[in-house]
Backbone as ProteinMPNN parsed JSONL, in Angstrom:
{"seq_chain_A": "MAGLILKWLGDLLGGPFAKAAVDAYKVKLDAENSKDSHTADLLARELAVQQSEIDVQAKLKTAQIGHPWEPEKLFAYIIVLYFGKIVVWDKIIGSLAGYTRNIFNTDALTGDAVGWAAMVMAFYFGKRGVENVARILKR", "coords_chain_A": {"N_chain_A": [[-46.438, -26.398, 40.112], [-46.169, -28.541, 38.28], [-45.928, -30.549, 40.085], [-48.441, -30.692, 41.295], [-49.973, -31.558, 39.191], [-48.859, -34.01, 38.705], [-49.405, -35.241, 41.128], [-52.186, -35.355, 41.091], [-52.479, -37.01, 38.83], [-51.212, -39.307, 39.939], [-53.031, -39.916, 42.011], [-55.247, -40.462, 40.497], [-54.496, -42.666, 38.987], [-53.846, -44.272, 41.093], [-52.621, -46.667, 43.496], [-49.761, -47.773, 45.339], [-47.227, -47.692, 44.267], [-47.272, -45.793, 42.182], [-47.932, -43.552, 43.627], [-45.666, -43.338, 45.293], [-43.704, -42.797, 43.365], [-44.577, -40.354, 42.431], [-44.307, -38.813, 44.743], [-41.553, -38.953, 45.118], [-40.661, -37.633, 42.786], [-41.703, -35.086, 43.367], [-40.206, -34.406, 45.636], [-37.724, -34.245, 44.402], [-38.193, -32.057, 42.664], [-38.557, -29.99, 44.468], [-36.079, -29.938, 45.681], [-34.533, -29.153, 43.485], [-35.67, -26.636, 43.064], [-34.872, -25.302, 45.46], [-32.104, -25.455, 45.037], [-31.875, -23.942, 42.765], [-32.751, -21.459, 43.745], [-30.749, -21.026, 45.571], [-28.602, -20.813, 43.833], [-29.382, -18.574, 42.372], [-29.262, -16.666, 44.465], [-26.462, -16.717, 44.941], [-25.568, -15.775, 42.455], [-26.727, -13.212, 42.435], [-25.246, -12.039, 44.546], [-22.729, -12.143, 43.48], [-23.027, -10.394, 41.313], [-23.452, -8.001, 42.715], [-21.054, -7.67, 43.995], [-19.351, -7.384, 41.776], [-20.394, -4.925, 40.79], [-19.746, -3.26, 42.87], [-16.984, -3.385, 42.706], [-16.637, -2.141, 40.159], [-17.517, 0.375, 40.841], [-15.564, 1.209, 42.639], [-13.267, 1.132, 41.046], [-13.93, 3.167, 39.239], [-13.898, 5.399, 41.019], [-11.208, 5.342, 41.655], [-9.962, 5.857, 39.236], [-10.941, 8.433, 38.791], [-9.659, 9.689, 40.977], [-7.032, 9.366, 40.159], [-6.854, 10.803, 37.798], [-7.199, 13.474, 38.525], [-7.044, 17.062, 38.888], [-7.448, 19.303, 36.162], [-5.684, 21.434, 36.189], [-3.211, 20.945, 37.388], [0.255, 21.313, 38.272], [1.997, 19.627, 36.719], [0.472, 19.095, 34.485], [0.139, 21.68, 33.488], [2.661, 22.243, 32.527], [2.775, 20.407, 30.415], [0.697, 21.45, 28.783], [1.922, 23.856, 27.992], [4.077, 22.935, 26.46], [2.63, 21.556, 24.443], [1.334, 23.681, 23.278], [3.494, 25.163, 22.293], [4.724, 23.332, 20.39], [2.448, 23.011, 18.825], [2.165, 25.542, 17.733], [4.515, 25.652, 16.232], [4.09, 23.538, 14.365], [1.362, 23.851, 13.332], [0.903, 26.715, 12.893], [3.405, 27.859, 11.93], [4.434, 25.917, 9.976], [2.245, 24.807, 8.566], [0.119, 26.83, 8.074], [1.819, 28.995, 7.473], [3.376, 27.987, 5.31], [1.346, 27.551, 3.435], [0.528, 30.125, 3.023], [2.738, 31.156, 1.918], [4.818, 32.435, 3.223], [8.015, 32.701, 4.834], [9.319, 33.996, 6.782], [8.894, 36.541, 9.287], [5.994, 36.561, 11.185], [5.635, 33.896, 11.022], [7.63, 32.276, 11.858], [9.267, 30.564, 14.294], [11.485, 30.77, 16.946], [14.079, 28.456, 17.8], [14.173, 26.301, 20.665], [16.425, 26.884, 23.349], [19.228, 26.281, 25.573], [18.456, 25.56, 28.887], [15.766, 25.226, 28.455], [15.409, 23.417, 26.453], [16.109, 20.993, 27.694], [14.169, 20.895, 29.693], [11.759, 20.753, 28.18], [12.241, 18.349, 26.865], [12.185, 16.588, 29.08], [9.607, 16.886, 30.009], [8.122, 15.91, 27.833], [9.139, 13.299, 27.753], [8.23, 12.383, 30.143], [5.441, 12.361, 29.861], [5.085, 10.704, 27.624], [6.434, 8.498, 28.364], [5.588, 7.675, 30.824], [3.353, 5.893, 31.222], [4.362, 3.461, 30.162], [6.428, 2.944, 31.945], [4.957, 2.676, 34.317], [3.488, 0.326, 33.642], [5.591, -1.61, 33.437], [6.521, -1.502, 36.078], [4.261, -2.465, 37.378], [4.223, -5.12, 36.387], [6.604, -6.051, 37.382], [6.045, -5.909, 40.089], [4.263, -7.938, 40.654]], "CA_chain_A": [[-47.511, -26.743, 39.219], [-46.028, -29.87, 37.749], [-46.173, -31.496, 41.214], [-49.845, -30.827, 41.482], [-50.492, -32.364, 38.105], [-48.415, -35.464, 38.929], [-50.138, -35.784, 42.31], [-53.533, -35.665, 40.604], [-52.345, -38.235, 38.053], [-51.01, -40.462, 40.816], [-54.264, -40.24, 42.715], [-56.1, -41.003, 39.5], [-54.006, -44.012, 38.669], [-53.875, -45.09, 42.303], [-51.575, -47.622, 43.775], [-48.65, -47.263, 46.206], [-46.008, -47.42, 43.457], [-47.453, -44.526, 41.496], [-47.871, -42.527, 44.685], [-44.242, -43.204, 45.665], [-43.001, -42.198, 42.234], [-44.951, -38.893, 42.426], [-43.692, -38.144, 45.912], [-40.113, -38.866, 44.823], [-40.437, -36.569, 41.83], [-41.987, -33.875, 44.09], [-39.0, -34.082, 46.429], [-36.663, -33.871, 43.407], [-38.509, -30.738, 42.221], [-38.357, -29.075, 45.632], [-34.584, -29.805, 45.797], [-34.082, -28.345, 42.404], [-36.032, -25.293, 43.307], [-33.986, -24.74, 46.488], [-30.808, -25.287, 44.429], [-31.975, -22.761, 41.846], [-32.801, -20.258, 44.587], [-29.38, -20.793, 46.159], [-27.752, -20.353, 42.751], [-29.775, -17.197, 42.117], [-28.727, -15.84, 45.507], [-25.05, -16.563, 44.693], [-25.439, -14.849, 41.32], [-27.013, -11.773, 42.813], [-24.154, -11.543, 45.349], [-21.592, -11.909, 42.585], [-23.26, -9.118, 40.578], [-23.296, -6.907, 43.615], [-19.617, -7.535, 44.249], [-18.838, -6.778, 40.544], [-20.836, -3.519, 40.758], [-18.988, -2.415, 43.858], [-15.645, -3.26, 42.122], [-16.668, -1.138, 39.097], [-17.591, 1.705, 41.409], [-14.277, 1.521, 43.242], [-12.437, 1.434, 39.975], [-14.258, 4.527, 38.753], [-13.386, 6.314, 41.966], [-9.721, 5.316, 41.559], [-9.661, 6.596, 37.966], [-11.199, 9.903, 39.065], [-8.596, 10.218, 41.822], [-5.742, 9.393, 39.468], [-6.841, 11.802, 36.805], [-6.948, 14.686, 39.243], [-7.511, 18.316, 38.399], [-6.731, 19.674, 34.906], [-4.686, 22.554, 36.321], [-2.076, 20.57, 38.207], [1.483, 21.8, 37.643], [2.597, 18.705, 35.661], [-0.33, 19.28, 33.29], [0.386, 22.963, 32.922], [3.889, 22.107, 31.785], [2.417, 19.75, 29.169], [-0.013, 22.354, 27.953], [2.813, 24.78, 27.41], [4.836, 22.212, 25.371], [1.731, 21.34, 23.361], [1.073, 24.997, 22.609], [4.743, 25.505, 21.553], [4.782, 22.493, 19.209], [1.294, 23.29, 18.016], [2.479, 26.8, 16.98], [5.488, 25.285, 15.204], [3.506, 22.702, 13.283], [0.171, 24.382, 12.709], [1.057, 28.091, 12.477], [4.587, 28.107, 11.124], [4.643, 25.037, 8.893], [1.076, 24.615, 7.717], [-0.45, 28.123, 7.546], [2.879, 29.828, 6.798], [3.708, 27.5, 4.0], [0.214, 27.794, 2.54], [0.486, 31.585, 2.695], [3.976, 31.501, 1.131], [5.761, 33.198, 4.089], [8.968, 31.92, 5.554], [9.808, 34.899, 7.835], [7.947, 37.394, 9.988], [5.286, 35.89, 12.315], [5.482, 32.441, 10.766], [8.943, 31.68, 12.165], [9.41, 30.363, 15.729], [12.853, 30.468, 17.33], [14.289, 27.156, 18.417], [14.437, 26.337, 22.135], [17.85, 26.869, 23.626], [19.594, 26.222, 26.933], [17.754, 24.668, 29.804], [14.443, 25.037, 27.978], [15.422, 22.169, 25.689], [16.084, 19.9, 28.612], [12.891, 20.793, 30.341], [10.795, 20.294, 27.211], [12.48, 16.886, 26.634], [11.762, 15.872, 30.238], [8.102, 16.82, 30.045], [7.659, 15.014, 26.831], [9.543, 11.886, 28.154], [7.356, 12.047, 31.258], [4.065, 12.095, 29.311], [5.084, 9.561, 26.684], [7.075, 7.233, 28.959], [5.061, 7.38, 32.171], [2.5, 4.72, 31.164], [5.205, 2.317, 30.005], [7.144, 2.662, 33.237], [3.947, 2.132, 35.227], [3.212, -1.025, 33.252], [6.755, -2.426, 33.737], [6.519, -1.623, 37.539], [3.173, -3.342, 37.71], [4.587, -6.468, 36.054], [7.627, -6.52, 38.354], [5.452, -6.0, 41.459], [3.62, -9.266, 40.741]], "C_chain_A": [[-47.464, -28.145, 38.663], [-46.253, -30.905, 38.853], [-47.645, -31.705, 41.452], [-50.486, -31.729, 40.417], [-50.119, -33.824, 38.236], [-49.112, -36.053, 40.099], [-51.587, -36.223, 41.837], [-53.511, -36.95, 39.703], [-52.051, -39.468, 38.867], [-52.214, -40.94, 41.57], [-55.291, -40.928, 41.746], [-55.725, -42.47, 39.182], [-54.038, -44.949, 39.868], [-52.644, -45.936, 42.448], [-50.403, -46.956, 44.529], [-47.429, -46.922, 45.324], [-46.123, -46.084, 42.709], [-47.371, -43.343, 42.468], [-46.453, -42.283, 45.108], [-43.426, -42.479, 44.612], [-43.324, -40.662, 42.251], [-44.332, -38.193, 43.586], [-42.214, -38.009, 45.701], [-39.798, -37.713, 43.877], [-40.692, -35.204, 42.473], [-40.827, -33.462, 44.958], [-37.889, -33.58, 45.552], [-36.946, -32.461, 42.961], [-38.206, -29.7, 43.288], [-36.852, -28.846, 45.807], [-34.018, -28.924, 44.697], [-34.428, -26.886, 42.554], [-35.144, -24.617, 44.342], [-32.605, -24.535, 45.924], [-30.829, -24.123, 43.551], [-32.022, -21.5, 42.67], [-31.418, -19.928, 45.191], [-28.43, -20.252, 45.033], [-28.088, -18.896, 42.363], [-29.246, -16.232, 43.194], [-27.235, -15.627, 45.312], [-24.733, -15.632, 43.49], [-25.679, -13.45, 41.664], [-25.869, -11.235, 43.731], [-22.954, -11.268, 44.449], [-21.804, -10.646, 41.74], [-23.086, -7.904, 41.466], [-21.823, -6.678, 43.898], [-18.957, -6.942, 42.952], [-19.205, -5.319, 40.44], [-20.031, -2.73, 41.679], [-17.533, -2.337, 43.333], [-15.585, -2.188, 41.008], [-16.742, 0.249, 39.718], [-16.33, 2.183, 41.98], [-13.261, 1.865, 42.172], [-12.661, 2.827, 39.355], [-13.792, 5.601, 39.722], [-11.858, 6.45, 41.898], [-9.317, 6.093, 40.318], [-9.869, 8.048, 38.168], [-10.095, 10.451, 39.952], [-7.251, 10.289, 41.072], [-5.705, 10.442, 38.404], [-6.555, 13.222, 37.438], [-7.548, 15.897, 38.56], [-6.78, 18.709, 37.114], [-5.691, 20.742, 35.041], [-3.596, 22.248, 37.294], [-0.816, 21.004, 37.513], [2.021, 20.977, 36.577], [1.738, 18.91, 34.344], [-0.15, 20.653, 32.649], [1.608, 22.985, 32.084], [3.595, 21.438, 30.424], [1.615, 20.652, 28.291], [0.905, 23.338, 27.265], [3.623, 24.157, 26.236], [3.919, 21.961, 24.202], [1.464, 22.612, 22.569], [2.316, 25.403, 21.713], [4.871, 24.688, 20.263], [3.652, 22.679, 18.287], [1.549, 24.555, 17.186], [3.476, 26.474, 15.908], [4.827, 24.608, 14.043], [2.325, 23.387, 12.566], [0.387, 25.783, 12.109], [2.202, 28.281, 11.551], [4.647, 27.19, 9.839], [3.44, 24.929, 7.982], [0.563, 25.986, 7.178], [0.609, 28.981, 6.905], [3.271, 29.267, 5.461], [2.578, 27.691, 3.023], [0.129, 29.27, 2.115], [1.748, 32.055, 1.903], [4.971, 32.318, 1.932], [6.731, 32.242, 4.71], [9.579, 32.75, 6.716], [8.607, 35.558, 8.525], [7.324, 36.537, 11.111], [5.152, 34.457, 12.119], [6.843, 31.749, 10.954], [9.145, 31.705, 13.678], [10.867, 30.048, 15.982], [12.908, 29.094, 17.998], [14.519, 27.359, 19.945], [15.941, 26.196, 22.351], [18.054, 26.71, 25.105], [18.818, 25.184, 27.701], [16.285, 24.399, 29.298], [14.337, 23.719, 27.161], [15.338, 20.982, 26.587], [14.761, 19.729, 29.317], [11.783, 20.269, 29.403], [10.989, 18.747, 26.927], [11.965, 16.075, 27.854], [10.268, 15.821, 30.316], [7.572, 15.936, 29.047], [7.969, 13.567, 27.213], [8.636, 11.47, 29.293], [6.016, 11.604, 30.706], [4.061, 10.82, 28.434], [5.615, 8.278, 27.284], [6.414, 6.799, 30.255], [4.233, 6.095, 32.135], [3.288, 3.44, 30.948], [5.98, 1.963, 31.264], [6.16, 2.122, 34.265], [3.589, 0.711, 34.887], [4.339, -2.011, 33.666], [6.756, -2.584, 35.308], [5.44, -2.547, 38.058], [3.489, -4.807, 37.495], [5.669, -6.947, 37.072], [7.083, -6.682, 39.753], [4.774, -7.358, 41.636], [4.636, -10.252, 41.195]], "O_chain_A": [[-48.468, -28.85, 38.565], [-46.717, -32.013, 38.582], [-48.058, -32.815, 41.786], [-51.384, -32.526, 40.689], [-50.897, -34.733, 37.942], [-49.401, -37.249, 40.102], [-52.077, -37.303, 42.167], [-54.376, -37.821, 39.803], [-52.55, -40.552, 38.565], [-52.433, -42.136, 41.764], [-56.055, -41.814, 42.128], [-56.578, -43.356, 39.128], [-54.212, -46.163, 39.756], [-51.742, -45.91, 41.611], [-50.114, -45.769, 44.37], [-46.695, -45.977, 45.612], [-45.149, -45.336, 42.626], [-46.816, -42.29, 42.155], [-46.053, -41.13, 45.273], [-42.568, -41.654, 44.928], [-42.435, -39.824, 42.101], [-43.863, -37.064, 43.438], [-41.653, -36.986, 46.092], [-38.864, -36.939, 44.08], [-39.978, -34.248, 42.168], [-40.492, -32.279, 45.016], [-37.192, -32.623, 45.89], [-35.997, -31.681, 42.876], [-37.649, -28.642, 42.996], [-36.404, -27.724, 46.047], [-33.158, -28.074, 44.928], [-33.632, -26.003, 42.234], [-34.707, -23.484, 44.137], [-31.955, -23.548, 46.269], [-29.879, -23.339, 43.561], [-31.364, -20.527, 42.304], [-30.999, -18.775, 45.302], [-27.596, -19.376, 45.264], [-27.197, -18.1, 42.067], [-28.833, -15.116, 42.879], [-26.75, -14.508, 45.485], [-23.791, -14.841, 43.511], [-24.934, -12.562, 41.249], [-25.573, -10.042, 43.665], [-22.246, -10.278, 44.635], [-20.851, -9.91, 41.482], [-22.611, -6.869, 41.0], [-21.409, -5.525, 44.029], [-18.087, -6.078, 43.06], [-18.364, -4.523, 40.022], [-19.637, -1.612, 41.346], [-16.9, -1.295, 43.505], [-14.62, -1.43, 40.92], [-16.129, 1.192, 39.218], [-15.987, 3.361, 41.874], [-12.468, 2.789, 42.352], [-11.72, 3.541, 39.007], [-13.321, 6.645, 39.271], [-11.308, 7.538, 42.065], [-8.401, 6.914, 40.375], [-9.034, 8.848, 37.747], [-9.625, 11.565, 39.721], [-6.438, 11.176, 41.332], [-4.626, 10.953, 38.102], [-5.77, 14.011, 36.912], [-8.46, 15.768, 37.743], [-5.58, 18.458, 37.003], [-4.892, 20.954, 34.129], [-3.088, 23.145, 37.967], [-0.788, 21.066, 36.284], [2.484, 21.517, 35.572], [2.284, 18.888, 33.241], [-0.267, 20.796, 31.432], [1.643, 23.646, 31.046], [4.12, 21.872, 29.399], [1.84, 20.628, 27.081], [0.713, 23.641, 26.088], [3.813, 24.774, 25.188], [4.343, 22.123, 23.058], [1.382, 22.595, 21.341], [2.182, 25.892, 20.592], [5.093, 25.242, 19.186], [3.816, 22.535, 17.075], [1.161, 24.599, 16.019], [3.338, 26.946, 14.779], [4.966, 25.022, 12.892], [2.307, 23.482, 11.339], [0.081, 26.003, 10.937], [2.015, 28.82, 10.46], [4.893, 27.695, 8.744], [3.582, 24.954, 6.759], [0.586, 26.236, 5.973], [0.345, 29.636, 5.896], [3.486, 30.043, 4.529], [2.838, 27.975, 1.854], [-0.285, 29.597, 1.003], [1.802, 33.146, 1.334], [5.91, 32.857, 1.346], [6.374, 31.123, 5.078], [10.297, 32.191, 7.545], [7.46, 35.151, 8.34], [8.033, 35.883, 11.876], [4.588, 33.789, 12.985], [7.15, 30.763, 10.284], [9.189, 32.782, 14.273], [11.439, 29.173, 15.332], [11.965, 28.638, 18.646], [14.977, 28.403, 20.411], [16.626, 25.477, 21.623], [17.123, 26.981, 25.864], [18.563, 24.08, 27.221], [15.669, 23.418, 29.713], [13.319, 23.027, 27.188], [14.59, 20.045, 26.308], [14.278, 18.616, 29.524], [10.971, 19.435, 29.806], [10.025, 17.995, 26.781], [11.38, 15.006, 27.681], [9.71, 14.781, 30.666], [6.615, 15.217, 29.335], [7.127, 12.692, 27.011], [8.301, 10.29, 29.398], [5.521, 10.54, 31.079], [3.153, 9.993, 28.51], [5.33, 7.169, 26.835], [6.645, 5.689, 30.734], [4.433, 5.252, 33.01], [2.917, 2.407, 31.505], [6.152, 0.788, 31.587], [6.495, 1.202, 35.012], [3.394, -0.08, 35.811], [4.067, -3.097, 34.177], [6.972, -3.692, 35.8], [5.633, -3.298, 39.014], [3.093, -5.655, 38.295], [5.639, -8.084, 37.544], [7.589, -7.493, 40.529], [4.744, -7.861, 42.759], [4.327, -11.434, 41.341]]}, "name": "protein", "num_of_chains": 1, "seq": "MAGLILKWLGDLLGGPFAKAAVDAYKVKLDAENSKDSHTADLLARELAVQQSEIDVQAKLKTAQIGHPWEPEKLFAYIIVLYFGKIVVWDKIIGSLAGYTRNIFNTDALTGDAVGWAAMVMAFYFGKRGVENVARILKR"}
C-alpha cells in the first residue's frame, strides 16, 4: 500500500531521482516483507516444536505416575492409614472425647513392621531427593 502511494507521488513529482528513490524504497519494503514472513515461519516452527515438547512431557508424566494401585502405592496407603488412625482417631478424636483406652488406643508397630514402615516412608520422602541428585550427577 505504501509502495503504491510512493509510486504515485514519484510519478506526480516526476524526475529520475524521485523515481529511483521510490523504486529503492519499494525494494526495501519487499525485502522487509520477505524477512518478516521468514521470521514468522521460524516463529511458527518454534511454537510447533514447543507444543510437541509439551505433549511429550505430558506423556512422560502420565507414564511416570502410573496406576494408583501399584504395589508400592498400596504400601504407602497402608502406612498413611495407620498414621492417620494414630493421629486423627487416637490423638484428636480420642482426646476430645476424653478417652485414653478402648478403641482410641493403637498398639505400636513391632518387629519387622517397624523396618518396613520406615523403608516405605523413606522411599516416599527420599525418592525425589535421590532422583534430583542423580540427575545433577548425570550432567
